[in-house]
C-alpha positions as CSV (number, residue, x, y, z in Angstrom):
1,M,-53.6,92.6,47.3
2,T,-55.6,91.4,44.4
3,D,-54.5,88.3,42.6
4,P,-54.2,89.2,38.9
5,Y,-54.3,85.6,37.9
6,A,-57.0,84.3,40.2
7,D,-59.3,83.5,37.2
8,I,-56.8,81.4,35.3
9,R,-54.2,79.9,37.8
10,P,-54.3,76.4,39.3
11,Y,-55.7,76.0,42.8
12,R,-53.5,76.5,45.8
13,D,-53.1,74.1,48.8
14,E,-55.4,76.1,51.0
15,E,-58.2,75.9,48.5
16,V,-58.0,72.1,48.1
17,P,-60.6,71.2,50.9
18,Q,-63.2,73.6,49.7
19,V,-62.9,72.5,46.0
20,L,-63.1,68.8,47.0
21,A,-66.2,69.3,49.1
22,R,-67.8,71.1,46.2
23,L,-66.9,68.2,43.8
24,L,-68.3,65.5,46.1
25,K,-71.7,67.4,45.9
26,D,-71.6,67.9,42.2
27,R,-74.5,65.8,40.8
28,E,-73.1,66.1,37.2
29,L,-69.7,64.7,38.2
30,L,-71.2,61.9,40.3
31,D,-73.6,60.9,37.4
32,A,-70.7,60.9,34.9
33,L,-68.6,58.7,37.1
34,A,-71.6,56.4,37.8
35,S,-72.3,56.1,34.1
36,F,-68.6,55.1,33.5
37,R,-68.1,52.8,36.5
38,L,-71.6,51.4,37.2
39,S,-73.3,51.8,33.8
40,E,-76.1,49.3,34.4
41,M,-76.8,50.5,37.9
42,A,-76.7,54.2,36.8
43,A,-79.3,53.4,34.1
44,N,-81.7,51.6,36.6
45,W,-81.0,52.9,40.1
46,P,-79.2,56.3,39.5
47,R,-79.6,57.4,43.1
48,L,-78.0,54.3,44.5
49,A,-75.1,54.5,41.9
50,R,-74.6,58.2,42.7
51,W,-74.4,57.3,46.4
52,L,-72.0,54.5,45.9
53,V,-69.7,56.7,43.6
54,R,-69.7,59.5,46.3
55,R,-68.8,57.1,49.1
56,G,-66.0,55.7,47.0
57,L,-64.7,59.1,46.1
58,R,-64.9,60.3,49.7
59,R,-62.9,57.2,50.8
60,Q,-60.2,57.7,48.1
61,L,-59.9,61.4,48.8
62,K,-59.6,61.0,52.5
63,G,-56.5,62.7,53.8
64,V,-56.0,64.7,50.6
65,G,-55.1,68.3,51.7
66,S,-52.8,69.6,49.1
67,I,-52.2,69.7,45.4
68,H,-49.3,67.2,45.9
69,D,-51.7,64.8,47.7
70,M,-54.2,65.1,44.8
71,Q,-51.5,64.5,42.2
72,M,-50.5,61.3,44.1
73,V,-54.0,60.0,43.7
74,I,-54.0,60.9,40.1
75,K,-50.6,59.1,39.8
76,T,-52.2,55.8,40.7
77,Y,-54.6,56.2,37.8
78,V,-51.8,57.1,35.4
79,E,-49.8,54.1,36.3
80,G,-52.9,51.9,35.9
81,M,-53.5,53.4,32.5
82,I,-49.9,52.7,31.5
83,D,-50.3,49.1,32.6
84,T,-53.5,48.4,30.9
85,T,-53.3,50.6,27.6
86,S,-49.7,50.7,26.7
87,G,-46.9,48.3,25.7
88,G,-44.3,50.2,27.8
89,F,-43.3,53.7,28.7
90,S,-39.8,55.1,28.2
91,V,-38.0,58.4,28.5
92,S,-34.9,60.1,27.2
93,G,-33.1,63.4,27.7
94,L,-34.0,64.2,31.2
95,D,-30.3,63.5,32.3
96,H,-29.3,66.8,30.4
97,L,-31.7,68.9,32.5
98,D,-31.2,70.6,35.8
99,S,-33.9,69.3,38.2
100,S,-33.4,72.3,40.5
101,R,-34.5,74.9,37.9
102,P,-38.0,75.3,36.3
103,Y,-38.4,75.0,32.5
104,L,-41.1,75.8,30.0
105,F,-41.6,72.5,28.3
106,M,-43.1,72.9,24.8
107,S,-44.2,69.7,23.3
108,N,-45.8,68.4,20.2
109,H,-49.4,67.8,20.4
110,R,-51.1,64.5,19.6
111,D,-53.5,63.8,22.4
112,I,-55.5,66.3,24.6
113,A,-55.0,64.8,28.0
114,M,-52.3,62.3,27.6
115,D,-49.5,64.7,26.2
116,P,-49.2,66.6,29.5
117,A,-49.9,63.6,31.6
118,F,-47.1,61.5,30.1
119,T,-44.7,64.5,30.4
120,N,-45.7,65.0,33.9
121,Y,-45.2,61.4,34.8
122,A,-41.8,61.3,33.2
123,L,-40.7,64.3,35.1
124,H,-42.0,62.9,38.4
125,Q,-40.3,59.6,37.8
126,G,-37.1,61.5,37.0
127,G,-37.0,63.5,40.2
128,H,-38.3,66.8,38.7
129,Q,-41.1,69.0,39.7
130,T,-44.4,68.3,38.0
131,V,-45.6,71.1,35.6
132,R,-48.3,73.6,35.5
133,I,-50.4,72.6,32.4
134,A,-51.9,75.1,29.9
135,I,-55.5,74.1,29.0
136,G,-57.9,75.8,26.6
137,D,-61.2,77.0,28.1
138,N,-63.0,75.3,25.3
139,L,-62.3,72.0,27.1
140,L,-63.7,73.1,30.3
141,T,-67.4,72.7,29.4
142,K,-68.5,72.0,33.0
143,P,-67.5,73.7,36.4
144,W,-66.5,70.3,37.7
145,V,-64.1,69.7,34.7
146,S,-62.4,73.0,35.5
147,D,-62.2,72.1,39.2
148,L,-60.5,68.8,38.4
149,M,-58.1,70.3,36.0
150,R,-57.1,73.1,38.3
151,L,-56.5,70.7,41.2
152,N,-54.0,69.0,38.8
153,K,-52.0,72.2,38.3
154,S,-53.7,73.2,35.1
155,F,-54.1,76.9,34.3
156,I,-56.7,78.3,31.8
157,V,-56.0,79.6,28.3
158,K,-58.8,81.9,27.3
159,R,-59.7,80.8,23.7
160,S,-63.3,81.8,23.8
161,V,-62.9,85.5,24.3
162,N,-64.4,87.9,21.8
163,G,-62.9,90.9,20.2
164,P,-59.3,91.9,19.4
165,R,-59.0,94.0,22.6
166,E,-60.2,91.1,24.8
167,L,-57.9,88.6,23.0
168,L,-54.9,91.0,23.5
169,A,-55.6,91.3,27.2
170,A,-56.1,87.5,27.7
171,S,-52.9,86.8,25.8
172,R,-50.9,89.3,27.9
173,Q,-52.3,88.0,31.1
174,L,-51.3,84.4,30.0
175,A,-47.8,85.4,29.1
176,N,-47.3,87.2,32.3
177,Y,-48.6,84.3,34.2
178,I,-46.3,81.9,32.5
179,Q,-43.3,84.1,33.2
180,H,-44.5,84.7,36.9
181,S,-44.7,80.9,37.4
182,L,-41.2,80.3,36.0
183,L,-39.3,83.2,37.3
184,E,-41.1,84.1,40.5
185,E,-42.7,81.0,41.8
186,K,-40.0,78.6,40.3
187,A,-42.8,76.4,38.9
188,P,-42.2,74.6,35.6
189,V,-44.8,74.9,32.9
190,W,-46.1,72.7,30.0
191,I,-47.6,74.1,26.8
192,A,-48.3,72.7,23.5
193,Q,-46.4,73.9,20.4
194,R,-49.7,74.7,18.7
195,E,-53.4,75.3,19.4
196,G,-55.1,72.1,18.6
197,R,-53.7,68.6,18.0
198,A,-51.5,67.8,15.0
199,K,-54.2,65.5,13.6
200,D,-52.2,64.9,10.4
201,G,-49.0,63.9,12.3
202,L,-47.1,66.9,11.2
203,D,-45.6,68.5,14.4
204,R,-45.1,72.3,13.7
205,T,-44.8,75.1,16.2
206,E,-47.2,78.0,15.6
207,P,-45.1,81.2,15.9
208,V,-48.1,82.9,17.4
209,I,-47.4,80.8,20.6
210,V,-43.9,82.2,20.8
211,K,-45.1,85.7,20.2
212,M,-47.6,85.3,23.1
213,L,-44.8,84.3,25.3
214,G,-42.9,87.4,24.2
215,M,-45.6,89.7,25.5
216,S,-44.2,89.4,29.1
217,R,-40.9,90.9,28.0
218,D,-39.8,94.3,29.3
219,K,-38.6,95.7,26.0
220,S,-36.8,98.6,27.6
221,S,-34.3,96.2,29.5
222,Q,-34.4,92.9,27.8
223,G,-33.7,91.8,24.3
224,F,-35.9,89.2,22.5
225,G,-33.3,86.4,22.6
226,E,-32.5,87.1,26.3
227,H,-36.1,86.8,27.2
228,I,-36.4,83.5,25.3
229,A,-33.4,82.1,27.2
230,S,-34.8,83.3,30.6
231,L,-37.9,81.2,30.0
232,G,-35.9,78.0,29.7
233,I,-37.9,76.6,26.7
234,V,-37.3,72.8,26.3
235,P,-38.8,71.1,23.3
236,V,-40.5,67.8,24.0
237,A,-41.4,65.0,21.6
238,I,-44.1,62.5,22.7
239,S,-44.5,59.5,20.4
240,Y,-47.3,56.8,20.5
241,E,-46.9,53.6,18.7
242,L,-50.8,53.7,18.3
243,D,-52.9,56.7,18.3
244,P,-56.1,55.8,20.1
245,C,-57.9,58.5,18.1
246,D,-56.5,57.7,14.7
247,A,-59.9,56.7,13.2
248,L,-61.7,59.9,14.6
249,K,-58.9,62.1,13.2
250,A,-58.9,60.3,9.8
251,H,-62.7,60.9,9.6
252,E,-62.2,64.6,10.3
253,L,-59.3,64.9,7.9
254,H,-61.4,63.3,5.2
255,E,-64.4,65.6,5.8
256,L,-62.1,68.6,5.5
257,A,-60.5,67.3,2.3
258,T,-63.8,66.4,0.6
259,T,-66.2,69.1,1.8
260,G,-63.9,72.0,2.8
261,S,-65.3,72.1,6.4
262,Y,-65.8,70.0,9.5
263,E,-68.4,70.8,12.2
264,K,-67.2,69.4,15.6
265,G,-69.9,67.7,17.7
266,E,-70.8,69.4,21.1
267,Q,-69.0,66.7,23.2
268,E,-66.5,65.6,20.6
269,D,-63.5,66.9,22.5
270,V,-64.8,65.1,25.6
271,A,-65.1,61.9,23.6
272,S,-61.5,62.3,22.3
273,I,-60.2,62.8,25.8
274,G,-61.8,59.6,26.9
275,Q,-60.7,57.7,23.9
276,G,-57.2,58.9,24.3
277,I,-57.1,57.8,27.9
278,S,-58.7,54.3,27.6
279,G,-57.6,53.4,24.0
280,Q,-54.6,51.3,23.2
281,K,-51.4,53.2,22.7
282,G,-48.7,50.5,22.1
283,R,-45.3,51.8,23.3
284,V,-45.1,55.5,24.3
285,H,-41.7,57.4,24.5
286,V,-41.2,61.0,25.9
287,S,-37.9,62.7,24.6
288,F,-36.7,66.0,26.2
289,G,-34.5,68.3,24.2
290,Q,-32.0,71.0,25.0
291,P,-33.1,74.4,26.4
292,L,-33.1,77.2,24.0
293,G,-30.5,79.9,24.3
294,P,-30.5,83.7,23.6
295,E,-29.4,83.6,19.9
296,Y,-32.8,83.9,18.4
297,E,-34.0,87.1,16.6
298,D,-37.7,86.5,16.4
299,A,-40.7,84.2,17.0
300,D,-40.2,82.4,13.6
301,H,-36.7,81.5,14.4
302,V,-37.6,80.1,17.7
303,A,-40.3,78.1,16.1
304,Q,-38.1,76.7,13.6
305,Q,-35.7,75.5,16.4
306,I,-38.4,73.9,18.4
307,D,-39.4,72.1,15.2
308,R,-36.0,70.9,14.5
309,Q,-35.7,69.4,18.0
310,V,-39.1,67.9,18.1
311,I,-38.6,66.2,14.7
312,D,-35.2,64.9,15.6
313,L,-36.3,63.8,19.1
314,Y,-39.4,62.1,17.9
315,C,-38.9,58.3,18.6
316,L,-40.2,56.4,15.6
317,H,-42.1,53.2,16.1
318,P,-42.5,50.4,13.6
319,T,-46.0,51.6,13.0
320,N,-44.5,54.7,11.5
321,L,-42.7,52.6,9.1
322,Y,-45.5,50.3,8.2
323,A,-47.7,53.2,7.4
324,Y,-44.9,54.8,5.4
325,D,-44.5,51.7,3.4
326,M,-48.2,51.3,2.7
327,L,-48.4,54.8,1.5
328,Y,-45.2,55.2,-0.5
329,G,-44.0,51.7,-1.1
330,E,-41.3,49.6,0.6
331,H,-38.5,51.1,-1.6
332,A,-39.2,54.7,-0.8
333,P,-36.3,56.5,0.8
334,R,-35.9,56.3,4.6
335,P,-33.8,58.2,7.1
336,G,-31.4,56.4,9.3
337,N,-31.6,55.5,13.0
338,L,-35.3,54.9,12.8
339,Y,-36.2,53.5,16.1
340,S,-34.5,51.7,19.2
341,E,-37.4,49.4,20.2
342,A,-38.8,46.4,18.6
343,G,-42.4,47.6,19.0
344,D,-45.5,46.1,20.5
345,V,-47.7,46.0,17.3
346,S,-47.2,43.5,14.5
347,R,-47.5,44.5,10.8
348,E,-50.6,42.3,10.5
349,A,-52.3,43.8,13.5
350,F,-51.6,47.4,12.2
351,E,-52.9,46.6,8.7
352,A,-56.0,45.1,10.3
353,R,-56.5,48.2,12.3
354,I,-56.3,50.4,9.2
355,N,-58.4,48.1,7.0
356,A,-61.2,48.2,9.6
357,M,-61.7,51.9,8.8
358,P,-63.7,53.1,5.8
359,E,-61.6,52.9,2.7
360,A,-61.8,56.6,1.9
361,H,-60.4,57.3,5.4
362,R,-57.5,55.0,5.3
363,P,-54.9,57.3,3.4
364,Y,-55.5,60.0,6.1
365,A,-55.1,57.4,8.9
366,L,-51.9,56.2,7.3
367,A,-50.5,59.8,7.1
368,I,-51.0,60.3,10.7
369,Y,-48.3,57.7,11.3
370,A,-46.1,58.0,8.1
371,N,-45.7,61.8,8.4
372,A,-43.3,61.4,11.2
373,V,-41.0,59.6,8.8
374,V,-41.6,62.2,6.2
375,S,-40.6,65.0,8.6
376,K,-37.4,63.3,9.5
377,L,-36.5,63.0,5.8
378,D,-37.2,66.6,5.3
379,L,-35.1,67.5,8.3
380,A,-32.2,65.3,7.1
381,E,-32.2,67.2,3.8
382,E,-32.0,70.5,5.6
383,Q,-29.2,69.7,8.0
384,E,-27.3,66.9,9.7
385,P,-29.7,65.7,12.5
386,V,-28.5,65.4,16.1
387,H,-30.1,61.9,16.7
388,Y,-31.0,62.2,20.3
389,P,-31.3,58.7,21.7
390,C,-34.7,57.1,22.3
C-alpha cells in the first residue's frame, strides 16, 4: 500500500541505518562540520579534517539503530547547549497533562531550532513522548539538512509550492498527516502558532494555521469544535531571558520600517539557526497550558484562546522589564506577578548589550523584549488573567 505521507513524514526506525550511511558519505555535511569543529585544519588540510569528522561521527553513531537512539545522541548536545549557553532551564504546567495521550503542542515562535528543541527536552524530562516537529521546506536547503531533521522526528511543511491548487493539496496533506499522527499513531506533534518567528516580540496565532488543521475534519460527522477538541491542542509559551538573534531581528525590523522591504540573504536562516543554538540565552522557561475543548465556533476563536494562554503563560524575565522601562519610562503601568526568578542578566549588562547595536536599531531591539510586558497589560485589560505559575 502506498504511503500518502512518504515525502513529508519523519523517518522510521527501519530507515535509520540507510540514512546514517548516506550522511556519513555526504561531503557537504562533513565539510560543514569540519569548518565548525576544525576550522583551521579544514582551511589548510580539508581532506584530513573531513576524514577526522567522519571517523568521529561513525564512533558517535555506532549502535544507533532507531529514532530513539538518534534522539538520545541529540539529547547530549541539547544538555551541553543548556549548560554552556543558558543561565538555567525550567518548566511549568506539565503536571496538568496526561502523559499517556498525544497532544498537539502549539507554541509561540521566537527561535527556529530552539523552540521545538526546548519543548521536546521539557517533555522528555517530564516523562512524556517527544514530539514530531513541523518544519518548513524553506529551511531544508540541503539534502543532508532534511535527513538530519527527519531523523529527529521532523515532518515537512511545503511552503515553496506554487499555485493555489498545489498549495491546497499540500495543506490538506499536512492537516491529514497531523491528524493521522495524533489519532492513529498516537504520536504528539509540535507546530508554531505562526509561519515565521515573532521578530517583534508579539506572540499572535495566525488563524490560517487553525484553518489548515480543520481541513482534516469530516464535516458530515464532526463539528468544528469537536474536531479541535479531538486534536488536543495545548498552547505553549517559551520565554528566553536573552534572544541570541535580537540584533539580527532589530536590523530586519529597522529595514522594514525605513525602506518598506527586507531581502533575506541566501543563508540567513541557517545563520539564525546557528546563532540561536550557540548564542547566550540567559534563563529559559517553557510553560504548558490547558488543552482546548469543543466550545469554539471557528478558527478565529481558537486563535484568540491560544493567544490568551500563550500571553498569560509567558514567564517574564527581568530583561523584559529593563526593556519596558527603557522604552516607556520607569513609571509606566505594569501588570502584576511579573516573574518568579531573579534572572541571570544584570540591568547594566542588558543596557550594554542594547547600546552595542546601532542607535537606530535599539528601539526595535528593546521592543522585542518589552512587547511581552505590553501583551500582558493588554490581556489584563480584556479579562482577569489566569496567572499560570512559572
